[in-house]
C-alpha positions in Angstrom: 0.0 0.0 0.0 1.1 3.6 -0.8 -0.2 5.6 2.2 -1.6 9.0 1.4 0.1 11.8 3.4 -1.6 15.0 2.2 -4.9 15.5 0.3 -5.8 18.4 -1.9 -9.5 19.1 -1.8 -10.5 20.3 -5.2 -13.9 21.6 -4.1 -15.6 24.0 -1.8 -18.5 24.4 0.6 -20.2 21.6 2.6 -18.5 18.7 0.9 -15.0 20.3 1.5 -15.9 20.6 5.2 -17.1 17.0 5.2 -13.9 15.7 3.7 -11.8 17.8 6.0 -13.5 16.2 9.1 -12.5 12.7 7.9 -8.9 13.8 7.0 -8.5 15.3 10.4 -9.7 12.2 12.2 -7.4 10.0 10.1 -4.4 12.3 10.8 -4.0 13.1 7.1 -2.8 16.7 6.2 -5.2 18.8 4.1 -4.8 21.5 1.5 -7.6 23.4 -0.3 -7.8 25.5 -3.4 -10.2 28.3 -3.1 -11.6 31.2 -5.1 -11.6 34.7 -3.5 -15.4 34.5 -3.0 -14.8 31.6 -0.6 -12.0 33.2 1.4 -14.1 33.6 4.5 -15.7 30.1 4.4 -15.4 27.5 7.2 -13.7 25.1 4.8 -10.9 27.5 4.0 -10.5 28.2 7.7 -10.3 24.5 8.6 -7.8 23.4 6.0 -4.1 22.9 7.0 -3.0 24.8 3.9 -4.8 26.9 1.3 -4.0 28.0 -2.3 -6.0 30.7 -4.0 -7.0 30.1 -7.6 -8.8 32.4 -10.1 -10.7 32.2 -13.3 -13.0 34.0 -15.7 -15.8 33.0 -13.3 -15.7 31.4 -9.8 -16.9 28.1 -11.3 -14.2 28.3 -14.0 -11.5 28.5 -11.3 -12.6 25.2 -9.7 -12.6 23.6 -13.2 -9.0 24.8 -14.0 -6.9 21.6 -14.0 -3.7 23.5 -14.5 -4.1 25.6 -11.4 -5.2 22.7 -9.2 -2.3 20.4 -10.3 0.1 23.3 -9.8 -1.3 23.8 -6.3 -0.7 20.1 -5.6 2.9 20.4 -6.6 3.5 23.6 -4.7 2.1 22.0 -1.5 3.4 18.4 -2.0 -0.1 17.0 -2.0 0.1 13.4 -3.0 -3.7 12.9 -3.6 -6.8 14.8 -4.6 -10.3 14.4 -3.4 -12.7 16.0 -5.9 -15.9 15.8 -3.9 -18.9 16.0 -6.2 -19.5 18.3 -9.2 -16.7 20.3 -10.8 -14.0 17.8 -11.9 -15.2 14.9 -9.8 -16.2 12.8 -12.9 -13.6 14.2 -15.3 -11.5 11.4 -16.8 -9.0 13.8 -18.2 -8.4 15.3 -14.8 -7.8 11.8 -13.3 -5.4 10.9 -16.1 -3.4 14.1 -15.6 -3.1 13.5 -11.9 -1.9 9.9 -12.6 0.7 11.2 -15.0 1.9 13.6 -12.3 2.1 10.7 -9.7 -0.9 12.1 -7.7 -3.6 9.8 -6.5 -7.2 10.5 -7.5 -9.5 9.5 -4.6 -12.1 8.0 -6.8 -12.4 5.5 -9.6 -9.9 5.0 -12.4 -9.7 7.2 -15.5 -11.1 4.1 -17.4 -14.0 3.9 -15.0 -14.7 7.6 -15.4 -14.6 7.3 -19.2 -17.0 4.4 -19.2 -19.4 5.0 -16.3 -18.8 8.7 -15.5 -20.0 9.6 -18.9 -23.7 9.0 -19.0 -23.8 8.3 -22.8 -21.1 5.6 -22.6 -22.6 4.1 -19.4 -25.9 3.6 -21.1 -24.3 2.0 -24.1 -22.5 -0.3 -21.8 -25.7 -1.3 -20.1 -27.4 -2.0 -23.5 -24.4 -4.2 -24.5 -24.6 -6.1 -21.2 -28.3 -6.6 -21.1 -29.1 -4.4 -18.2 -32.6 -2.8 -18.1 -32.7 0.6 -19.8 -35.5 3.1 -20.6 -35.8 4.1 -24.3 -33.1 6.7 -25.0 -30.7 8.3 -27.6 -27.2 8.4 -26.2 -25.2 9.1 -29.3 -25.5 9.4 -33.1 -23.2 8.5 -35.9 -21.4 11.2 -37.9 -23.9 13.0 -40.2 -26.9 12.0 -38.2 -29.1 14.6 -36.6 -29.4 14.3 -32.8 -32.7 16.1 -32.6 -34.2 13.9 -35.4 -33.1 10.7 -33.6 -34.5 12.0 -30.3 -37.9 12.6 -31.8 -38.2 8.8 -32.6 -38.3 7.9 -28.8 -41.5 10.0 -28.4 -42.6 12.7 -26.0 -42.3 13.7 -23.2 -38.6 13.2 -22.9 -35.6 14.5 -21.0 -32.4 16.1 -22.3 -29.5 15.5 -19.8 -25.8 16.2 -19.4 -23.6 13.3 -20.3 -20.7 14.4 -18.1 -22.4 15.1 -14.8 -25.4 14.8 -12.6 -27.3 16.7 -9.9 -30.0 17.7 -12.3 -27.8 20.4 -13.8 -29.2 21.6 -17.1 -31.8 18.9 -17.3 -34.7 19.8 -19.6 -38.1 18.2 -20.0 -39.6 18.5 -23.4 -43.3 17.8 -24.0 -43.8 19.8 -27.2 -41.7 18.8 -30.2 -41.4 22.4 -31.1 -39.4 23.1 -28.0 -36.8 20.3 -28.6 -34.2 22.5 -30.3 -34.1 25.2 -27.7 -34.1 22.5 -24.9 -31.0 20.8 -26.4 -29.2 24.1 -26.6 -30.1 25.1 -23.0 -28.9 21.7 -21.7 -25.7 21.9 -23.6 -25.0 25.4 -22.3 -25.7 24.4 -18.7 -23.6 21.2 -19.0 -20.6 23.2 -20.4 -20.8 25.6 -17.5 -21.1 23.0 -14.8 -18.9 20.2 -16.1 -16.7 21.7 -18.9 -18.4 19.3 -21.3 -21.5 20.1 -23.4 -22.4 16.5 -24.4 -26.0 15.6 -23.8 -28.3 12.6 -24.3 -32.1 12.0 -24.3 -34.4 9.5 -22.6 -38.1 8.8 -22.4 -39.6 10.8 -19.5 -41.7 8.8 -17.0 -44.3 11.0 -15.2 -44.4 9.3 -11.8 -41.5 6.9 -11.2 -39.5 6.5 -8.1 -35.8 7.3 -8.0 -33.9 4.5 -6.2 -30.1 4.4 -6.0 -27.7 1.9 -4.6 -24.4 2.8 -2.9 -21.6 0.4 -4.0 -18.0 0.0 -2.8 -15.4 -1.8 -5.0 -11.8 -2.4 -4.0 -8.8 -3.1 -6.2 -9.0 -6.9 -5.6 -12.3 -7.3 -7.4 -14.6 -7.3 -4.3 -17.8 -5.3 -4.8 -20.5 -4.8 -2.1 -23.5 -2.6 -1.7 -24.6 -0.6 1.3 -28.3 -0.8 0.6 -30.5 1.7 -1.3 -31.6 5.3 -1.0 -34.9 6.8 -1.9 -34.4 10.0 -3.8 -37.8 10.6 -5.3 -38.8 14.0 -3.8 -37.3 16.4 -6.3 -37.8 19.9 -7.7 -36.4 21.0 -11.0 -35.0 17.5 -11.5 -32.9 17.8 -8.4 -33.3 15.9 -5.2 -34.2 17.7 -2.0 -35.2 14.9 0.3 -33.4 11.5 0.5 -33.8 8.6 2.8 -32.6 5.1 3.5 -34.0 2.5 3.4 -36.5 3.2 0.7 -40.1 2.9 2.1 -42.6 0.4 0.9 -40.0 -1.6 -1.2 -40.7 -5.3 -1.2 -37.8 -7.3 0.0 -37.5 -9.3 -3.3 -37.5 -6.1 -5.4 -34.9 -4.5 -3.0 -32.7 -7.5 -3.4 -33.0 -7.5 -7.2 -32.2 -3.8 -7.5 -29.2 -4.0 -5.2 -27.9 -7.2 -6.9 -28.2 -5.4 -10.3 -26.2 -2.5 -9.1 -23.4 -4.8 -7.9 -23.4 -6.7 -11.1 -23.1 -3.4 -13.1 -20.1 -2.4 -11.0 -18.5 -5.9 -11.5 -19.0 -5.9 -15.2 -17.6 -2.4 -15.5 -14.5 -3.4 -13.5 -15.3 -0.5 -11.2 -13.1 0.7 -8.3 -13.8 2.9 -5.3 -17.2 4.3 -4.2 -20.0 4.8 -6.6 -23.8 5.0 -6.9 -25.9 3.2 -9.4 -29.2 5.0 -10.0 -32.5 3.4 -11.2 -36.0 4.6 -12.2 -38.6 2.4 -10.6 -41.9 2.3 -12.5 -45.3 1.9 -10.7 -45.6 -1.6 -12.1 -42.3 -2.7 -10.4 -40.1 -2.6 -13.5 -36.8 -0.8 -12.9 -34.4 0.7 -15.4 -30.7 1.9 -15.2 -30.6 5.6 -15.1 -26.9 6.5 -14.6 -23.9 5.8 -12.4 -22.4 8.5 -10.3 -18.7 7.8 -10.1 -18.1 10.0 -7.0 -19.3 10.6 -3.5 -23.0 11.6 -3.6 -24.6 14.7 -1.9 -26.9 12.3 -0.1 -24.2 9.9 1.2 -24.9 10.8 4.8 -28.1 8.8 5.0 -26.2 5.7 4.1 -23.5 6.6 6.7 -26.2 7.0 9.4 -27.8 3.5 8.8 -24.5 1.7 8.3 -22.2 3.5 10.7 -19.6 3.7 8.0 -17.5 6.8 6.9 -17.7 6.6 3.1 -15.0 9.3 2.6 -12.7 7.2 4.8 -13.6 4.1 2.7 -12.8 6.1 -0.5 -9.4 7.1 0.9 -8.5 3.6 2.1 -9.5 2.0 -1.3 -7.4 4.7 -3.1 -4.4 3.6 -0.9 -4.9 0.0 -2.2 -6.5 -1.4 0.9 -9.0 -4.3 0.5 -12.6 -3.9 1.7 -12.5 -5.3 5.3 -16.0 -7.0 5.1 -18.1 -9.2 2.8 -21.7 -8.5 1.8 -23.2 -10.7 4.5 -21.2 -8.7 7.2 -22.8 -5.4 6.3 -25.6 -4.5 8.7 -28.0 -1.6 8.6 -30.0 -0.1 11.5 -32.9 2.2 11.7 -34.0 4.9 9.2 -32.3 8.1 8.0 -33.7 11.2 6.2 -31.8 14.0 4.7 -33.3 17.5 3.9 -31.3 19.7 1.6 -31.6 23.4 2.6 -31.4 25.7 -0.3 -31.2 29.5 -0.8 -34.2 29.5 -3.1 -37.8 30.7 -3.4 -40.3 27.8 -3.6 -43.0 30.4 -4.5 -41.0 31.5 -7.5 -40.3 28.3 -9.3 -37.5 27.5 -6.8 -35.3 30.1 -8.3 -32.0 30.7 -6.4 -31.9 33.7 -4.0 -29.0 35.8 -2.7 -28.2 37.9 0.3 -26.5 37.9 3.6 -27.0 35.4 6.4 -28.1 37.8 9.1 -28.9 34.9 11.4 -27.9 31.3 10.7 -28.8 28.7 13.4 -29.1 25.0 12.6 -30.2 22.3 15.1 -27.9 20.1 17.2 -28.8 17.1 19.3 -28.8 13.3 19.4 -29.3 11.6 16.1 -29.2 14.9 14.3 -26.3 15.8 11.8 -25.7 19.0 9.9 -23.3 19.2 6.9 -22.8 22.7 5.8 -20.3 25.3 4.6 -21.6 28.6 5.8 -21.5 30.7 8.9 -23.6 33.7 10.1 -22.7 36.9 8.3 -21.6 35.2 5.0 -23.0 36.4 1.7 -24.8 33.9 -0.5 -24.1 34.8 -4.2 -25.3 33.5 -7.5 -21.8 32.2 -8.4 -22.4 28.7 -7.1 -25.1 26.0 -6.4 -27.6 27.5 -3.9 -27.4 24.6 -1.4 -26.7 26.0 2.1 -26.8 22.9 4.2 -27.9 19.3 4.6 -30.0 18.3 7.7 -29.8 14.6 8.4 -31.7 12.7 11.1 -31.6 9.0 12.2 -34.0 7.0 14.3 -35.3 3.5 14.9 -38.2 3.7 12.4 -39.3 5.8 9.5 -42.1 7.4 11.5 -39.7 8.3 14.3 -37.2 9.7 11.8 -39.9 11.9 10.3 -40.9 13.1 13.8 -37.2 13.9 14.5 -36.9 15.7 11.1 -40.0 17.8 11.9 -38.4 18.9 15.2 -35.0 19.6 13.7 -36.4 21.7 10.8 -38.5 23.7 13.3 -35.3 24.5 15.2 -33.7 25.9 12.0 -33.5 29.7 11.9 -32.1 31.4 8.8 -32.7 35.2 8.4 -31.8 37.6 5.7 -32.4 35.3 2.7 -35.3 33.4 1.3 -34.9 29.6 1.8 -36.8 26.4 1.3 -36.8 25.6 5.0 -40.6 26.0 5.6 -41.3 24.2 2.3 -39.3 21.2 3.5 -41.2 21.3 6.8 -44.6 21.1 4.9 -43.4 18.2 2.8 -42.3 16.0 5.6 -45.5 16.8 7.5 -47.7 15.9 4.5 -49.8 12.7 5.0 -48.7 11.3 1.6 -45.1 11.6 2.6 -45.7 9.9 5.9 -47.5 7.1 4.1 -44.5 6.6 1.7 -46.6 7.5 -1.3 -43.7 9.4 -3.1 -42.5 9.7 -6.6 -40.6 12.2 -8.7 -43.9 14.1 -9.3 -44.7 14.4 -5.6 -44.2 18.2 -5.4 -46.2 18.9 -8.6 -49.0 16.6 -7.4 -49.3 18.1 -3.9 -48.3 21.7 -4.8 -51.5 23.2 -3.5 -51.0 21.5 -0.1 -47.4 22.7 0.0 -48.1 26.4 -0.5 -47.7 28.5 2.7 -50.8 29.4 4.7 -51.9 33.0 4.6 -50.6 35.3 7.3 -52.5 38.0 9.2 -51.2 41.5 8.7 -49.9 41.5 12.3 -48.0 38.3 11.7 -46.6 39.5 8.4 -45.3 42.7 10.0 -43.7 40.8 12.8 -41.9 38.4 10.4 -40.8 41.2 8.1 -39.2 43.0 11.1 -37.5 39.8 12.3 -36.1 39.2 8.9 -34.8 42.7 8.5 -33.1 42.7 11.9 -32.0 39.1 12.0 -33.0 38.7 15.7 -34.9 36.0 17.6 -36.3 38.8 19.9 -39.2 39.3 17.5 -40.2 35.6 17.7 -42.9 36.3 20.4 -45.0 33.2 21.1 -48.0 35.4 21.8 -48.5 35.8 18.1 -48.7 32.0 17.7 -46.2 31.9 14.9 -43.4 29.9 16.5 -44.5 26.5 15.3 -45.5 27.0 11.6 -42.9 29.8 11.0 -40.0 28.8 13.1 -37.8 29.7 10.1 -38.6 33.2 9.0 -36.5 33.6 5.9 -39.2 32.9 3.4 -41.5 35.7 4.5 -39.8 38.9 3.2 -41.9 38.6 0.1 
């Protein structure tokens, strides 16, 4: 084994803080690249060393391979953890690091070329007989992509080939909108991942989104850590995830997880990855994509298994074998993750900006917060609008929902509009409690999820509290503590 001594974190925000915690616990030195906009962030403050980078835009700085590799050399970092997004699934980046003798904490360049690219991954699944929804992943020279796409029928989705997270995803119901949707998806993919390749697939209206966490060492052992339910989404991006998936028959769960492991084995995959599936109402499931990186929602798996997935990534990157077999992996209880975003649910979930005048997140037993902000920081439009992830764990799903309701009620963010109250209404909804969830959940229940009307007195109180960023205005006599424990949404 070649032990890692210093890790460069080629990322920012909450995932950088998350990686730093594991590095610190393992006694591994850390160094971070950062753009000037992140100079005052908790991640930059926590890193052992920092190197400033720049670019035409802040995102471009974090996509600049030359600057990141130069920073590795300048600080003698012998490994890079890419987190998620940016260069996390970029095969060229992994190749360049290997050429420089720097470990990439993730899968091999060959894995990234095959499974990190959504087009190639889908072709691989077709060739190996894995279930796949109708799609157009690539066309021969001289063929027209739009024309081929029309043949799979409408509605359909245009998606980025080089990344995930819902970035740039476009649903097309009207054939006349196809050309503009393709162009918008390509533009968004280029901005987020440095690659404008796209593909198309048939759009299912009410499927469930089920994904399976896999680990694969360099000795050919592949295991799964169970599944995650990721069906509650807005704008094609997950906002609530949980493990295990509710109302999933044991036989179906076993078949989905076994298929994920088999896909990883056939691909010769190494390190941590996630195989994602669409589950149709009739019980059929289809390969969606493979995320060849750590997932935003990995904490729910950590909560039910007790494992540190970032540590597992590092150990596998060092050449260590997995220390357990599939039958030795045990899960316990139920975990739920709520993604807190700076966005306006009443305005098509568009991102919001401003200063965090008050920023208080819950603490307590069985409650975990992963974030990258502190009070006083400004939230800009330069990056993804996620502020934090609130994760809870309990013995049963019902108990986990109750704990999540209490935790979100203890969340106070002032100065910027967020989705905190919207999340609270989702997890309090009877259909969510019953496990009746699918990717169209928010659309189906939108009327129920709208905020209740405020009296003039309540509105004035909340406006004042938002403006001053103070708990002093949260006076229980107005009876607004419970439904409006987070005030940030009420400036409008």
